[in-house]
N, C-alpha and C positions, 0 to 999 in steps of 0.2 A: 554308383554313387551320388548321392545327393549333396552336393557340397551348398551349406549355410551356415551361418554366423550372425552373430546378435549385432554388429555394424553392416552386415548385406542390407541394401537397399528394400524397402519395405515392399514396394511397389512391384521392381523389376522382377527380383528374387524371390519374395515370401508369397507373393499373388499369384503368379503361376501354380506353386506346389498346393498351395489352398484349393483353389480352382480345380485343379486335377484332383484331388481328394475327393471334393464336392460331387462332380460329375460323376467318378468309378462308382462314388456311393450309392450316387442314384440309378445308375447301371446296376449295380449287384443287388439292390433290394428293389428292382423292377417298377419304378415312378416314372422312369425318363421317358416314357410316351405321354407324359398328360404334366412333365415338369419342367423348367430348363432352370440353368443356373446363366444369372446376370452379370458381369463385371462391371462394376459403374453403374446400377443403376438410376435413371434420373427419376427423379421426385419432380411429381407436376408442382407449378406454383411454389419451388421450393428453390432455398439456395444450397442446399445441402446433400449429400452422397453417400452414399454407402458403399463398403468398398464390396462385398457381394448381398445378392438375395435367391432365394427359390420364388419363380414365377411360374403359374399353373399358365398351360399355352391357351388352355380354351377359353379361361373366363378373361385372362391375362391381369389380374391379380397376384399377389405375394403372400406366400407363406413362411416367410423364415428369411432372417437379417444374419449375414454376417462379418463380423468384423475382425480387421488382421493386426496385430499388432508386431513388434520384433524379440520382447520379450517378457519373461513370465512376471515382471514387476509392474509392464504396462496391461497384462489384462486383468490383474489384480486390482488396476488404478479405477476407484469409482469415480474419476474423471469421463474415463475412456469407456465406464460399464453405462453411465447415464445418455453418453454421446449416443452408445449404440440404439439404447433404450427411447431416442429422439426419432431415431430413422423410426418405428414402427410406429409412434404416434403422429410423424408426418405422414407418413404414408394414410394413413385413416382410410379414406373411402375408397383408397386403391387396394385395401388388404382385403381378402379373402372372408366374408363376413363369417361361415362357419369352421375356420380354421382359429384354433389359440394363437397368441402373439408372441412367439417363441424367436430368441436372440440369441447372440452368443457372441464373445469376444474369444482371439486366440493368435497364439504367439507359434501355434503346433506342438509344442512340447505341452502346454497348457492350455483347456479350453473351460470357458464359466458359459455354464448354460442356466438364462432369467425366460422366462415367461411371463409378458406384461399382465398387469391389472392394474384397472383404475383406483387413483385417492389414496395409495400405498404409497411408501418410501422405497427406493430403488432395493432395499437391503429385505423387503419382504416378495419382492420377485422370483428372490432365487430358489432353486428348484433342489432340490434333494440329490446328494452324489455330487455335490460337486465343492471344488474343482476338478476337471477329468485331468489325470496325470499322465503322460508319455513321457516314451524315453529324453532326456536331454541329448544336443546335439553334442557329437565327440565332441569335447576340447585339442584334440592331438589336430586330426584330421578334418572336422568340422564336419564330418559324416551325420546328415538329418536323416536318414533312408528309413530308418524304424521309426522315428519322431513321426515320419508322414504317412508309414502304413498304419500305426498305431491311431494317427487323426483321423486315417477314412474311417478306421473300424469302428471309433465316437461316434463318425458319422453317421453309418451304417445304423447304429443302434439307436440316433435320436430321429430321424428320416419318419421312420413306420409312426412313432407319436406324433409327428407332426401331421402325418398323412392320414392316419387313421383316426385322428383327434382325441388323441389321450387326455384326460383333465389332465394337466400341469399339477407335478404333485410338490406343493411346494414346503420350504422347509420352517416348520412354525418353532422346532425346539428350541432352536437358539433365543427365538423373540420370548421364549415362556422363562427361558433362563434369566435373561436381562432384564426382565419385566421384575422380576423376584426380586433381582439384586437392587436396581432402582426403586422398589418399594422398602425392602427394608433398610435401604439408604436414608430413607428421606424419614424414617421413622425413627433412626435408631441417631440420625443428624438432629433431630428436635427435641430428643432426652436432655442431650451435650448444653451443661450452660456455658459453653465457652466463645468467644467471638466467632462470627458464621464462618470465615475464612479457616480456624484452626479445627471449627467443628468437622467442615466439608472435608480438610485434611486427613483428620483422625478415621474419620469413616471409611471414607472411602481405602484408605491404607488398609486396615482391616480385611473389608469384605473383598479389597481386591486380591489379595491371601487366599481367602478364600475360593474364589472363580480360580486362580492361576492353578492350585491343588487339585482342583476338581478335572480342570480342563488336562494337566498334565497326564493325573491317574486316568485316566482310560482313554488318553490319546498314548499314552506307551502301552496301556494293557491291549488296546486293540489292535496296535502294530505288533504286539508281540516283542518288544524291546525289553532286554534285560532291565532298563532301568525302572520298569514296572514294579521290580523287588521293591525299590525304597517308598514305595508307597502303600499305605494301611489306608484298613477303613475308617470312615468319619468316628468320630464320637457316637455311642450309642443314643437313641432320644432320651431315655430314661435316666440317662447321666446328670451326676448331682455336679455343681456346679466344680468342686475339686476336682471330682471324675475328666468333666467335658473339659477343664483350663488343660489338667497334665498330661491328656488323651491328646490333645489340639496341640499343644506346644512340643509335645515326644515326636509329630506327625511333620511339623516344622523341621525338628530339630533333624529326624530323620533326612528331610530333602538336602538340608544346606551341606549333608554330609558328599552328594551327591553333586552341587552345585546350587545355583538359585540365591546364592545368599543375598544378592541385592533386594530379591524379590518378597523373600521368607523371614527374613531377619527382623528381630521385635522393633517398631518405629525407634527414632531417635530419642525421642523427648520421652524417658524417660516417668517423670512427673506427671504425663498429659497421655501417654499410651493407653487404650483400651485394653489393651491386650499383649500379653497375661494380668503385667501388671494393672489395678485397677477394677479388674475386671468384676462386673455384679450379676446378678440375677434379671435384672432389666436389661441387660446387653445381650444376656443369654439367648433369651426368646426368638431375636433376631437372628442371631447367629444359627441356632435351630430351623426355623423357617426357609434360610436360604440354603442351610446342606438336604432337606426335603426336597427341596426343588431338583439339587444335583442330583440325588437319588432316584426320581423321579423322570424328569427329562435329560441331563447331561448326559449320558451315556449315547443315545441316541442322536442328539445335537454332534456331538463328537464325529458320530459315528457318517450321520448324513452332511456334514461341514467340517472339516476338520482344520480348514483354512482360517491361521490367527489372524492375518489382515481383515478375514470376514468378522470374527469377533471382536477385534478391535477398534473398527469402526461402527459394530454395533452398540458397545458401552461407550465411548466415547461422544457419540450422537446423542445420546442419552443421559448422558453427564452431565458436560459441558452447554453451558448455554450460550453463543458466539456475542453476543451483545456484554456479558458480562465479564468474559473476560479480555473484548477490546476496552472495558474500562479502566483496567487496569496495566494495560498496554501488552498483552497474551495476543500474540496470533499463530495458532499452530500452523508449519510449515506446508503447504499443501505438498503432494509426492510429485506432481511432475516437477514444482519448484525446486525441492529437494536434489531431483536427479537434475537437472541444470547445471546447480552451483557443486554437485560431485562431480560431477563431468569437467566444468571445467579450473578445477581446481584442483584434485589429484590426477595427477598424471604417472605415475609410478605404484607399481605392484605391490613394493616397498614400504608406501607412505604410512606416516603415521597421523592422524589426524584427531583431530581436537574439534566436538561441538562444546564450548566451553557456557551453554545453556540451553541443556539440550532438549527440555521440554517432556512431551510424550516419546521423542527417539526417529521424527521421521527425518534427518541431515544424516543421522547415522546409520540408519536403515539402508539410505542413499548410497553413503559412503562404503557400507559392506559390500553393496553390488557393483557398486564401479570396480573397490579391489579386485574381487571376487572375477569379474570379464576383463579388469586386465590383465592378474594373473593367468586367467584358463588362454587368452588369445596370445601369453607370450609364451604358452604350454608351459606352464609355470603352477600349475593348478594347486591351491592354498588348502588346508583344511578349516573347518568352522573356526576351532580353536587361534588355527594362524591369524587367519582375521581379526578375529574379536580381541586378539589383543595389539592390534594395529590401531584400535579405536579407544579412544576416551571420551567420557560426557560427564559434564557437571552441572547437576541440576538443583534449585536450595530447595524444590516441592518434594517431601517426601514420596506423595502419591508418584506423580510425575516421572520421577527415577525409579519406580517399580517399572510404570509402563513402560517405560523407555529399556529397560533390563530386558524384562517382559520380552519387548520386540524383540531386540536383537538375540535373543539367547534360542527364541523360535525359529529366526531364521534358519535352521537344520538342526530340532531338534532329534533327529535319530542320534548326531555326531555331539551330542553334549556326556561329557563325561567327568568324574571329579578331578580334571584338570580344565576347564571350561570356566571362564570368567567372562562376566560383563563387565568391563571396569566405568561403571556410574556411580560418580562422586555425590552423595548429598551433602550441598555445601553450597556457599556463596560464590560468586566466580572471582570477588574481588579479596576473599580468604584464601586461594587458592593460585598461588604465582607457581609457575612452571615455565623459565628462563630459558628458550631456545630447545624447545623440545619436539618442535612437530614440523612438519611437513606441507601440512593444509588444515586450515581454521575454515571450519565453517558457521554461520554462526545468521541465525532472524531473531536478533534483540529485541527487546520488547521496546516499546512506542509509547512514551510514556513524556506527555506534557509538564515544566517544571511546576506549573502551578496546577497539576489535574487535581480535583476536587475527590478521586472515588480514594485516588493511591497518590498521594501528593507527595513528591522529593524530600524529606526532610533533612535539618540541619545537619543532623547526626550522620544520613545516609550520604551525603554531600562527602563530610569529613575524612567517611572511611574509603568513597574511592578516590579522594584525590590520595589519603594519602597510600592506596596500593597503587595507583599511576604513578607518583610521583618514588615510590618507593623500589620501582624499578627503572630509574633513571630516564624514564619517560616525558616527552614536552608534553605538559599538564595543559593542552590546546582550550581544554574548555572551559578552564578561569577564562578568559576573556570573552566567551558568549555570556549575553544578558539574559539568555530564557533557556538556557542547552536543555533539548529535549535527552532524556534516561540514555538512547540511545547513543549520545555524543561519550559519555561515562566508558561505554560498553566495547565501542570502537577504538578509543583510546586505550584503553587497558590491554585487549586482546594482541596490541602488537609484541609485545615481548614474549606469546606464548612463540611464537616463528623463530627457527632456524632460519641461517641464510638460504636465499632465494625459494623458503617456501611463499605458497599462497595462502592467500585470506578470500573467501566469499563472504559478502556481507549482503542481506538485503537493509538497504535504507528507504529513508520516507525520500522521494521524488524531490519535496520542496530544499530539501538540502540545495540543491542546485542554486537556489536562487533567492534564499528566504535570507534577511539578514546575517543570523547567527550563523547561517553554513559557510559564511566565509573565511571561517576558524576550523572548521572539520576540512576544507577546501585548501585551505592553507597546509595542513597537517598531512594532507591524503597526495598533496599534488606531486610530490617526489616518489611517492610507491602505487599509484592508480596506473592498473593496465589497460581496463576498457569497464565500460560503465552501459548497463545496456537495460531500456527502458522496454515495455511491451503493454499490449491493450489492457487498460486501467481492471476490467471485469475478467479478465481469464481468471486471474489467482483471486477467485470470489472471498475467500477466507479475511482479505485486508480492506479495509472500508479505507485504509489511506492509499494514496496512490505510490507505490514504490518500485524502485531500481536496482539491477543485479550492479555492487561495486567488489571489482576483481582488483586487490593488489597484491606486492609482490615484494619481499624484502631483499632487495640485494640485484645487481643485474639487472635492471628497470629498462625496456625499451628507449627508444629516442621521442615515442609516438605514444599518444593516450587516442584508445578505440571508444567511438561515442555510438551504439547500435540504438535504432531506432525500429525494434519490428511491429510489425502492422499486419501481418497474416501468420496467426495465430500456430496455422499449421508447421510453421518453421519452428517451435517452440516445441512439438511434438518428439522432434527428434535431435538430444543436444548437441546431434554430433552436425548437425544443419549450422548450429550456432558458433560452434568451433571453427567450422570452414568459413563461414562470412568474416571472422575475426582474425582468420589469417590471409586474408586481402592484402590487408596493409595498404589499399588505397581506395581514396573514397567512391563509395558506390551508390546509385540508388536504384532501386526497383521499386515494382509494384508493394512488393512481399517487404520488403524494409529497406532502411536507408542508413550507411556507414559513412561515418564522418570519422576522417584521420586527422588527430590535431595535434602538433607539435609541443612535444612537453613543456620547452622553452616560452612558448608563447600562453600557457594556461596562466591565469591572474585569479587569484581566489576570488579576488573583489567585484569579478565581473559573473555575468548572468552564466554558467554551462549550462542552461537547458536549450539555450541557443545552440547547442549544437547537436540536440535532439530533434530539433523542429521537425516541423510537417512538410515534406515535399511543395504541395500545392502550396504553404506559406512563404516556403522560402523563394517559390514562383512569384509568388503575388509579391515578394520584397522586391525582387530584381525587374519590375516591369520598370520600361523607361521612363514614363510617365510620373514615378514617382520621386522625389527628389528629398532629400532631407529637411528637417521642419525649420531649419534656419535659412533655408532658401527663399523663404519668401518672410522673415520676422527677423529683423535687424537687433530685437531687444525682445530675449526670452530668460525669465527670472524665475527666481521663488522670494514671495514678502520677507519680509523680516521685520515689519514693526513690533512687536513684542520680541524679539529675537535677545533682548540683553535684558527681559527680563520688565520686571513691572505690567503684566499685562492689563490687572484690572481700574492700571490708571488710561494706559491707552484705549481700553475698549470698556469704560465706566460705566458704574450702573446708576439709573435717576431716581433719586429719592423726591417721590411726590409729594411729601408732607414739608419738605424743608426747599422744595422745587432747585434743586440744584442738583449736579454729578458727583458722585465720588468713587473713590478708586481705595484700595489696601498698600501699607507699608509692606515694609520685606518678611521673604516666609518666615517662618518659626523654626525654631530648634525643636526636637524631640522631646528635649529636658522643658523646654518653655512651653509644648502642648502638654503635656505631661503634668504642668502645673498647674494650668489653664489660662495661659498668658494668653491676649486677645491681639490680632493682628491690628499694628495703625489702620485710623480711619482718615484718609487722606480726602477734604472737602476741597474741589474746584469752586471755585467762589462760582454766586451768580451768574456775575457780568460775565462770565468765561461759557456759558451756556450757549451762543452763539458757534462759538468755535468745535462745539461738538454736532459734527454732521457725518457724513458717510463713511462705511467702514464695510469689510468682509470678514470676521474671526472664525469663524469654523462652518462647518458644511450641516449642523444638526437642524437647521431650518430647509424647510421647504423650498425652494427658489424657482422660478421660472426660469428655462432654460435660456431666452432670451430676458433680461434681467429687467426688474421693473426701478422706479427709485424704491417704492416700497420693498423691493430685495435688496438694494443697499443700505437701506434705514434699518434693517433688522439688529446688525448689530454696529450701533455708532459708537465712532471713535474720534477724541480729542484731537483737533488738528491743530500741533504744532506752529507757530506763525513762522519759525526761523530757526534755525541749526544752533544750537547751544554754545557759548562763548564760556572756554574756561577762566577766562583772565578775569571773569565779573564772578564776586563772591556767591552768585546766586545761578551760575550760567546762566542768565537771562541777557539777550546784546543790549548794548549800551542805548541801541536806538527805540527799546520796549522798556526800558527800565522807567519811564513816564505811565506805563498800566499798571497802577495798581495791586490790583487783581492778579495779573501775571506775575508781580511782583510775590504777594504773599502766596501764591500757589508755588513757585519756584523757590522761596526760602524753606517753605514747609518738606518740600519734598528734597532737597539739598540737604537739610537736616536729618531727614529719614535715610537716602540713599549715601548721602556723601555726594562730593561735587563731581567726582572722576565718572562712578558710575549713573550718575543723575546726567550727566552729558552725554555719557554713551545709550542710554534709555532713549533720551529728545533726538539725539541723530539717527537712531532706528527708524523710531516712527517718522522722524520728518521724510528721511530720504524712502520711504514706502509708503509715501499718501502719492500717487501718482494714477493715470488714468488707465489701468488694465483694457484691452479690447476682447481676448479671450482668457475665462481664466478655469484651470485644472485643479481639483480638488488634491493634496498632495495623497491624502489617503483616504482608500476606502474599503467596507467590509462588504455590505450588502445596496449600496447604492453608486449607480453609475452615473454621474453629472460631468459635463462639459458647460460651457456658461459664456453665452458672448454678451457682453457690456456695448449698447448702443447710445449710452450717455456720456457727455462731455463734462463729468466733471470729477473732480481730484476724489481720492478713495483710498482709505489707509489698509492698507492689504496685511494681514499676518501670514506666518510663516506657516501654516496650514494650504497654502495656493499658492502653483505658477502660474506665470502669467507671457502671453505672447502679445507684444507689440510692436508697431513700425513697420506696417507690412510695408515689401517692397516687390519688386520684381512681378507686377502687376497684371493682372489681362486687362489691356485697355478698353474692352466691349462689357464690362460689368464694372460698379462702384465698389469698391472700398467697402460697404455694408454688408453686399452682396459675397464677396471675396471673403469678407471676415467670416459671415455666416456658413459659407460654403465650409470652410474647413473647420469650425465647429463643429458641424454637420458628421463629418469623415469620423474626426477625431471619436465623436460621440455614438458612432456606428460600430456594429460589428467588426468591419476591417480596423478601426480604431482601435477600439477594445481589445480586441486580442492585441495588439501590441502593448498596452497597458498593461494585461496579464505577463507577458513573456518577458518583458523589461523591467517590470518595478521587484521591488522586494516583495518576500512573502512571508509574513513573519504571525505566525498562530491565525493565519484566513484571512488575517489585514492587508493587504495591498499597499506598499508604502514606494511614493517614488523619490528618487533622487534627481538631482540638475543632471546630472552624465546622463541619466536613464532617458529624460526627455529628448535632450540632444540626439537621441538615436532612435527618435520617431522619425518614420517614411508620411510624406503626404503628398496629395496628389500637385502636378505642377500646374498652376492656375493659366499657363499661356497656354497649353494643350488642350483647352478644352473652349468649346463656342458659349456662348453667353446664353442657349435654350438649356446646356447640359449644365452649366451653373446655377441657371433656376428653376432648375425640375428639381434637382437637390434642396436646395432652398424653400422651395416650395413644400417638399416634406417636412423641411427641420421646422418651419412655422406651423405646420398641423400638428408636430410633435408638441410647439410651447402653448398652443391653443388648447392641447386635453392635456399637458402637463402631468404625464403619467411619470410613477417609479420603472426606474425596471434595475433589475439585479445581475444581469449576463448570463443568467442557467435558466433564461424562460426557453431555451430550444427555437424552434420556430413559430413559437403559438408568440413573440415579443411585441411591444407594442411599438418598437421601431422597427418593424416588419417593412411596412413602404419607405422607407430612407433606407435602410439596407439591402432594399431592390432597386432602389432610383439609382446609388451608388455603384451598384454590380452592373447593370444595365451599360454603363456607361464605358466601365472595366471592359465589363463582357464585347462591345462593340470595337477594343482597340487589341484587347488577346484574351480569348477564351478560357486560355489557361485547363483548356481541355476538357473542359463543361458541355455539354449539350446545351445547356442552355444556362439567361441569367438567373433564373429560377433555380438552378442547380447549384450554381454556383453560391446563392444566398444561402441556401440551405447547408452547401458545408459549412459554411464560415459561421455561421449561426449555431451550428452544432458545434463546432471547433470551439469556438467562444464558452459554451453551455460546458463541455469537458472541461477547460481549462477553470472555470470560476467555479465549479464541485470540486476539482483537485485541490482549490486555495482553500475549500473552506473544510475538507476533510480534515 
């Protein structure tokens, strides 16, 4: 007996069986003398390796690719099918020219066969007669003997087609059906006078009813299933409008008696639905046109490929425009991502599972498979109806709810009867409270910015969501966030669904780990989170934003939280790999992943949790013994604050050329004053005080030199107050200055406008922050990376928009102070410094914002550990950048204008510790690309 199960090792257990089946098939069909099976063949000049290939012995060229997976779900995955196709592409010149490019994916139970052709999507490469279905593994004793024998028989059927160079028989019928569906959808959609989103929903709902009816009718007929009796013929082409309406309505109602209620029930909006209410002769022609296509092509399409997942992929890829979905915060869940969530959250074959925003049903599909697998593994095999009764979904879009229901029901169409039900509710999650009903909640919530222009979160939406959340007695943490993303509300609300010990698996944007509003979400989950898993950004390509998996648990939480950074995508291919990593419960770093175990009681919501997912090379870099805390070399590190108490237009005044004086504005107006047309008071600074308006830096809007020139510190001129305020005087002007009538007039006017106490505070803030800063760091940045060195000995007034580093200490005796200031400025400006900015700063809707405590985390080189020559080499590269004065934003990769500066810094690091890199260039490449990824993630 061959023993095999879905959790068996793919390489150690599945591969030998497939290899034997291939070899035995080669022998039986008589091709073993000219061809051989190669396990893990190396593709020249490529890093990817197929599982198996058949190679001609004479030419040493390849003719067939076989990719092995563990489950039928994986076989149907477009990711793995495309992966197999890529092997054919990569073999390129090593493929036997006269042979067609056949490739397949199999888990032994099922095989899907393709033949590649240029310029078409994967779905157009599928051959007729797929998938090839074999016996399932025995759930009691895990016997796979029959499955392997049938796989070998399938290979014996395929190999003669390959070696005889039989032209591929591609499946085109489904393409014709879906093309007709799309054309009639577009035409019917254009007839309607509703808003675009409503038109799309109504049209797709009705046409999908027709498509589902056609598919089920032919499927049940061809499989001789008793359910075929529920399906009658389509309305005849010559039927009148009333006859057509009555006939099709009866067809739908008859199917609802069997089940499929969620698919064939009339659209819930009676006033807007297209059928049967409001059905017109204008609509009728498009229904007829699609039905005629079904009559001509659908039976052959189903016969050639009855796989629901194939049809599903064809339809959704044709209907959905990715960018349109993203603009509304919707991202359909990747099959592999869905599988990961289901595996991490569903522990029992009896679990009750909910997806409260189920979309097209991908997560529920994965939950179905996970429950089925757990039940079969425990020798408690469940029926189709039993599993469906454990899975619930909520979806506000009626068409998506249709897709979701169809997806679930078609998991086992043979077992559908009048007791079958897909529990998908059409509705708003926030109108569907179900306290303490579920063992697992899986969710890919919508990602929608608070101020999204395409689909704004309205005041009414916020009120509805707040009422729902507080109505369940939950802490409404969203109230504390200034710009909460829509997923904040979803995460807040779904907590009430879970039973004690229940788990939630959620896809969240990575930026919540370190952005400003994320503090409040982290506070909410800090006693609930069990694990946070990050993965390569491009692995789940549907997401234009960087995401993480967050696993929460309701009660009996562990003392530690696991942070996993997966760098090798192969780990994600088998969810059990990830479960095994999480079970280690100890800090572990390998080339494939990094696991960091963090005691729960040390998690602080205000800190950057992204630090726990740092790249290993970055951790090694930060731990270099010649890097020190930034305050090691600077006695004074602070933030400007000249206008912190207000009156910024007076501190940084405007020059009136006609009057030859500077002026500012008084108190800000209230909304009522603005609506009434009231103008802010103009505060004139007397001409005699013009000399007091001098150097200042208010913002980073201007293009400045990296080594500041006099002109650079004159761009934002500031009023330099002569002394601190004296609130014992009626106008806050110290006694010693009361003889200056210009100052008296100026201070009198400002006290009258702001009041004595407020004006005194404004004066003192500006006076305190008129200093001589040497290194200047902008507090906020979106697209311009800047760090400035100020060589001048003039005081300037510094706004809250900048941090500064002053008072150099622990110097290198062999270099001047200026050289050392420049060296540190250069380091902070380099990729090595900018990575620290990205990882330590708050990330607020693409804006990088620094706080003082974050600056204090920065590491800089210990000046005393470098030679004068090394310091000067970096300074020279920095001076060259200053002369060129380029802009750079961090996402240039290895084509950055600071390349030479990065190379100089990498060289002095490499000579002390190579960090595992072959040379300084490789180190530079790595950190520049690392920075580019971080910057791209922030802006997405």
